[in-house]
N, C-alpha and C positions, 0 to 999 in steps of 0.2 A: 626703325630704320632697316630691319631685316639684315641681309648680308652686309650692307654698307656700314652698319654699326660696328661689326666685328673687323671690317677693313680699317675703320678709323682707329679702333683700339690697337690693332696690330701696328698701325702707322705710328701711334704714340709710343707703344712699347719698344719699337725698334730704335727710338732715340734716347732711351734710358739705359744707363750703364748698371752693372751689378755692383753691389756693396755688401760688405760682411755683416752690417747691422740690419740688413733687409733679408730676413730668412726666406720670405716668399713675397714677391711683389705683384706687379700687374699681370693679370691673366687668370687669377683664381677668384673665388667668392669674396675673399678678404685677404688682407696682407698680414704677414707675421713679422713682428719687429722685435729686436733685442734691446731692452732698456737696461743700461748699465746699473750696477749696484750703487746705491747711495744717491741716485738722481731721481728727481721728480719729473713727471711728464706734464708739459704745458700744452694745452690744446685750444685752438681758436678756429673760428669759421666765419667766412664772409661770402655774401652773394652780391654780384654786380649785374645789374640789369641795364640793357640798352635804353638810352634816353633818360635814365635816372642817375646812374653812377658814371656814365661816360656818354658823350655826344654820339649820335648815330653814325656820324662820319669818321669816328676814330678808327685808325688802322688796326688790323688784327694783331700785329706785333705789339702795339701799344696796349691793347686790351690784355694781351697775355702778360705783359710786364706788370700792369697795374693790378690785375687779379691776384698775383702773388705778392706784390709789394704791400698791399693793404693788410695782408695776413702777417707778413714779416714784421710790419710795424707793430702789430699787437704783441708778437713775441718779443720784440725789442722793449716794449713797455713793461714787460715782466722780467726783463733781464735774462731771457732765455737764449740758448744756442739753437738756431733752426736745424731741424734734423730730417723730418719727413713731411710729406703732404699728399693729399688726394685731390683730384680734379674732377668735377662734374660739369659737362657741357650740354646745354640745351641749344640746339641749332635749328634754324628754319629748314635747312637742307644739308645733306652731307657733302660739303665742299672740301676736297682734299687740300687745295691750295690755301684756303682760309685757315684750315687746321695747321698746316705746315708753318704759315706765317705767325699764327698765334703761338705755336711752340717756340718759334725763334725768339720772341720776346720773353716768354715765360722762362725758358731755359737760360737765356742770357742773364737773367737775374738770379735764377736758382743756382747756377754753377758757382759763382763766387761766394755764395752764402752756404754752400755745402748741403743744400736741402734736396732730398731725393723724392721724386714722384713715385708713389708706391701703389696707386690704385685710383678708382673713381668710377665714372659712369658717363655714357653718352645717350642722349635722347632727342627726339624731335619736338620742337616748340619754339616760342619766342627766344631771341638771343639772350642767354643768361649764363653766367659762369659762377660756380660755387667751388670754393677752395677750403679745405680743412687743413690747417698747418699744425704741426707738432714740433715742440722743442724740448730741450732739457735744461734744468737748473739743478745745482747742488741742493740737496734737501734743506728746506727751511730758509732759503736765500732769495726766493722770488720777490721782485718788486710788486707792490700791490697798491690799490687805491685808498686803502683804509688806514694808512700809517702817518698821515700828515699831523704835525704837532704845532701848537701855538708858538709863534716866533720864527717858524721856518721861513726861509727865503723861497720864493717861487721862481723857477727858471724855465726857459724854453730853449730848445736847440734850433739852430738855423735861423731862417727868416720866415715871417708869416704874411699871408695875403696874396702871394703871387698866383697860386692856383685859382683862387677865387676871382682874381682880376681876369685871368684868362677865360674862365668859364663865363663870367659876365659878358666878356667880349663876344664869345661864341653865341651866347643866347641873344645878343643884340645884333648879330650878323656882322660884327666888326672883326678885323684881323688882329689876332693876339700876337704879341711878340714871340719869337722863337723860345726865349728863355722862360717866359711865364707859361707858355703852352707845354714846355717840357716838364715844368713842375706839376701841371695838371695831369698829363698823360703818363709820366714816368717818375713818380715820387721816389725819393731815396729813403728806404727804411733805415732807421738809426740803430741798427743791431749792435754795432761796436760800442756806441754810446751807452746803450742799455746795459751791456755787459760791464762796462766800466763804472756804472752807477751803483752796482751792487755793493752794499756796505756803506755807501755815501748818502743816497737818497732815502727819505722816509716814505715817500709815496710817488707814484708815477702813472701817467696815462698817455696814450698817443692821441694826437689832435686830428680827428677826422671830421667832426661835425661843427667845429668852431671852438676857439679858445675858451670863451666864457661858458659855453654849454658843456664842454668836456671837463673843464676845471670844476664846474658845479657838481659833477659826479664824484670827484675826489672829496669835495667838501661834504657832500651827503654821506658818503661812506665813512669819512673820518670824523663826522660830527663837529666840523669846524667851519669857519668863514674864511673868505679870502678877499684881499684888496689887490687890484691890478692897476699899475700906473701906465696908462695908455701911451704917454710920450716915450716910455722905455721899450715899447714893443719893437723888436728888430725888423728892419725893412730892407729889401733889396734896393739897389741904386734906382731901379725903375720905379719902384713904389714910392720912394722918397720924393719923387717929382710931384706927387699928389699932395694936396693940402690935407690937414687932419680930418676934416669933415668927410672927405672921400676915402682916405686911407684907413681910418680906424674901423669902419664897418667890415672892410675886407680882412683886416688883420685879426680883429677880435671875434668876428661872427661868421666869416666866410666859409671856413671848412676846407677840406681836401689838402691840408698842409702836410699831414703825416710826419710832423715833428713830435718830439717828446716834451711833455710838460711835467715837471717834477718839483717836489719840495724837499728841502734839506736844511739842516741847522746852519746858521751863519758861520759857525766855527769850521765848516767844511768848504768855505768859498775857494780858497787857494787849491785845495785838493781836487775840487770839481773842475776848476779851470785846467789843472794839469791833466786830469782824466780825459776831459773833452779834447784837449790838445792831442793826446795819444790816440783818441778815436777819430781824429781828423774832422771835427765839427765844432763850430762856434756855439757858445751857450751864453745866454743873457739873463740877468736877474730882472724880473718884471713886476715883483710884488711881494706879498707876505701872507702868511697864514695868521688869522686873527680869531678871537672868540666870536661866536655867533653862528649865523647860518647864511649860506648863499655867497655869491660873488658880487663885489662892488667894483665897478670900473671907474677910475678917477682920471679927470683931465689934468692939464698942467697946473691948474690952480687949486687942485684938491677937491673940486666939485664932482659930484657923481654924474656920470654920463649914462644915459638911458637909450640903448639902441632899439630899433624897431623890432628886432628879434635877436636872441642870443646865439643862435646857431641853426643848423639844418635840422628839420624834423621830418621823419619819414611818413608819419600819420598825423594829419592835422585837418 
């Protein structure tokens, strides 16, 4: 981009405030960050590509929000406090207005979560956004995928399927409702819930590719099986208007929920409900961890339900 690249970097840097834990931020070859004693650094990265992770017509502000939200959701699943992030932008051309609007959405989410943008890159190419987010957890307390135990309850936060319903509508050329489109464009990362689950949950994952597909990762890492009761899946009022045949594929396999799915001992049920109340989010028990391998989805009569696919796959 020549000079325009550095103009964009200066434009971004001008909107970022100084912080004591950022020894050196945007403008050098790399950032210098101060990690507190007794804490472990949690690092995650996600790339969002136009036409794959968001519809081409998505506004710049919504893309900015979502590019950070999906990373904050990963930190939430580890029980981490968001701290720092980097941003890499691939743009077809250097459009200052687009970058300003992108930053509007990005910083609107960053500020309440206390995460500082400390570096990144800009380049010319197809529209693509890559964020690396960092957080902190007390040493030895991070939530992981490999801790599920036989007899654990399986829980999810929030409701499932609204974003998938909106995306399906967009792909079909239909008008999505404002509430479902908001779930697609501006998911709410459950950072407070993740923090509250420390010491209560045995395993945790965020739901990006679909409940059944993501829960299967927990089962694989934990060496366990899982049973999910489809009628128990929490649904918004809008999704409840659909019959089970239309609703379950969206809830169980649709993806883009960015809710937390976690397992915990039955003895923690009341504590979990209290913790989620403090976090300001609903949580619902949807199944159990069992001996064996993989995830079984059960209908209202206890028969196994077999969807066409368990979740989104990037390469197939």
